[in-house]
N, C-alpha and C positions, 0 to 999 in steps of 0.2 A: 331223684330221678334217675332211672336207669340210663346208661351210656346206650348211643344207638349202634347197632352193629355197623362195622366195617365190610364189606364186600370188595375183592378184589377180582378183577376182570382181566384175563390175559389172552389175547387171541387176534385174528384177523379183521383188519379195519380196511376199507380200499376205498378208491375213488371210481365211481361205475358209472358208465353211459348206458342208460334202459331204453331197449328199441323196442316199439309196442307194434305187435304187428298181425294181419288178418289173422294169419295161422301160420305155425313155424313150419320151416322149409324143409323140404326133404333132401336128398342127396345130388338131385338133377341142377345144374347151370340153370338159373334163372333170375330175372329180376324181378325185384320186390320193392313195393311203396310202403315205408312206415305210417302207421296212424298217428304215432307221435313219438317223441322223442327227448330226454332230457338227462343231465348228469346229474348224480347225488352222491352221497355217503352210501356205502355197502361195507359187507362185512359183519359175521354172526357175532363178532365180540362188540363191534360198536351197537350193533343193534340191543342187546341186551342191556349195555351200560345206560345206551341213550333213555330206554325206559324203564330200568331202576333208578336213576337218577330222576325221572319224571314223578315217579311215585315215592319221591321222598326219601329212599334209599342210600347212605354216604358210599359212595361208588368209587373207584379208582381204575380207569380202564389202564394197561398197559399193552401196547401194539406197536409194533413195527413199521416204522413211517421213515421215507427217505427224505432226502433237502431237495426233492426236485418240485417242480410246477404242481404234479397232482398231490404231492404230500402237502405241500403250501397249502393249497384250497381244502384239501381234507382236515388239516390241524386247524386252519382258520374257523370252519364251521363246528368242529368237534368244540372247543375251547368256546364259541361264541354261542351252543347250546349251555354251557355252564358245565362241562365233564370236567372233572379231575383228570388231565390227560397226560401219561409219563410214557414218554418215547423210548422204545427200544430200536437205536438207530440201524438204518438200513441203505444201501447203496441204491435203492428203488422202493417206490411206493408201490402196493399191490393195485391192478386195477383190471376189471372187467365189463366186456361189452354183455350184457343181459338181453337175450331177443324172449319177448313174453309173449303168451298168447294164450286167452282165458284161463290163466292159472298156471299153465304151464311155462318151463324154462329152459332154456340154451342157454349158459355161462361159458364164455370165450375168454380165457384168462389173459391177459393184453401182456402183463408185469406181474412177478411175483415178489416178494421180498429178499432180501439176502439172509444168508446165515447169521443168528446173533454169535458175537464173542462169547468165550467163556466167563470173562468178566460182566457182562451185558445180564448173562442168565442167572451168573450168583448174586447180581444186585437185585433181580427181578425176585429170586430165592429170598432173600436178604426184608423186603418188602413185604411177602408175604407173611412173616411170623410177625407183622403189625396188625394183620386182618385179621378178623372172628371168621370168616367164609371165603373161598376163592374159586371162580368159576373157570375152570381152562379148558379153553376152546381145541377143538381138535386141529391141529398145525406142529409144523417142527419144532416151533419153540415151547409148544407147549407139552409135545413129548420129552423134550429136554429137560423142561421142568420137572416134570414127573418122575422122570428116570434119575433126575438129582435129588428130588425129597426122598425119594422113598416112601417109607409111610409117613405122611404128611399128619403133623401135630393140628391141624384146621381141616374140617369139614371140605370134602371138594366135590363140587357139582360139575356135571359134565353132560353136554349134548354131544350125542353120537349120530343125529342127523338119519341118515337113509341107511343106518346099520343093520345087517342082515342074520346078525349072529356068530359071524363066523371069521370076518374080514380081518386080518393080523393086526394092522396098523391101529386098530380100537382097543384091541387087547388091554395094552398098559394102561388107558384112559379109564377102561370098565373096572380094572382091577382095584386101581385107586380112587374110584369115586365112591363116595356115600350115597349119592343121588344121582340116578342117571336119568336123560330124556332123549328119546327119538322119534322118528315119524313110522309111518307103516307101509313106506314107498316099497321097502324092499323084501316084506313077508305078508302072508298069505293069512297068516294065524297071529296078530299081535301080541294075545294074553301068553302063545307060548313064547313068543320071543322076551316077554316080559320077564317070565320066570325064567327064562335061560340066561338073563343078565342078573337076576337076583341072584343065581347059584352061584354067583363068581364075585360076589363081594358086597353091591349097593346093598343098602336098608330098603329103598323105595326107588320105583322106577314108573317112568311115566311114557306113553306113547301117545302123539297126536294123529288124529285120523281126518285130518282137513276139514272138510263141511259135515263130517258126521261128529266132531266133537274129538272127546280124548279120554283117555283110560288111565287108571294108575294103578299098581299093587305093590304091597309091599313085602318083606321077607316071610311073614306070616302066613302068607297067602289073600292076606283081606284086599278086595276088590272095590273100587270107586268108578264112576263114571260121569261124565259133563255133555251136553250137548253144545254144539258150537253155537254163538249169537248169530241172530239175525243181522244182517250188514250189507250195505250195496259194495262190492270189493270194486275198490280202484285199483288195487296191485297185491299181490300176494308175496312180494319180497320181505322178509324179515317178522313173519306173521308168527313162526316159531319162537324166533327169539323173544318176540313181545309177551308170547305163550310163557315162558320159563321165566321171565322177569316177572310175570304178574304170580306166578305162583311162587317165587321166590320172595317175594315183597309180604307175601300174605303170611308165608311160612316163619318169617322174622318176626311177624306179630304174634307168632304162637298159634296159629289157625287153624282147624283141622285140616286134614287132606282134602275133603269135598270143600270147605269152603277156598282152599286154596285153589282148586281146580276150576271154581267160580270165578275168583278173580284172576284165573290165567286167561280164561275165556274173554273177559272184559278187555285185557291187555291187548290179546291178539287181536280182536275187532276193534282197536285203536290202529293197527298196524296197517289192517287190512283196507280202513277207509281213508289211507294215505298214499300217495303214489311215492311217499320216502319212507325211510325205516321208522320215523315218528314224525308227527304234523309238523314238530317246532322245525324240522329242518326246512319246510315250505317258505319258510318267514327267514331265512338265513343264506337261500341262495338266490 
């Protein structure tokens, strides 16, 4: 029996409050009444790890989490969900208040993690050598890892989120990645954006298009597309992370790019149908 691939995910995990509104507020002073509100796990890396684990992928999550009330709640839920969680010490735990309306979001950062020590960065780098693939998410910790590793011996997958093809912070992540994901929020031409990314080093680039599905292109110019699944949308937080996790899980099974896109769309639908990053969280909060 072949060894199961081991995936390391490193980046943001947070404790969030979600506030659902009839419509997002404008800049004028006003009183608003929430349609609904709840606390839950947030963070792009937590979302990816939850979905990868649920899909049977051997996954370790490394995240900056503090010894505060929010951190205690976050750790309890993630461990109860079955994650192999590794803490990068922080003075505070990341917290957001997300205002949501009709799939749109305003994220208010209430707290951000402190910088990791050099020793903690080295500890994560050492653990990466034990993995077969690493997902390094956009964060100061992720940037330090990439700068420390140089050309990694294992494949790096990166989620560029709303990349516009130019933002300076994204460049080291793009240059180090074998596979990149992004959404089309900051572009009018997703195919051109994918080509721009592929010219800078990755082998494969994928762009999600919200309700219009997703597309992929490799460095040889081959293209693929997939339609979004029909689903009653409960909450859009974490759908892109679930999409990437579904794609990666299928990729590790050596499936074709088209089949990976199909699996990714199925995984995104799971996130969209829950008010949490993954339905398992509903049972733990």
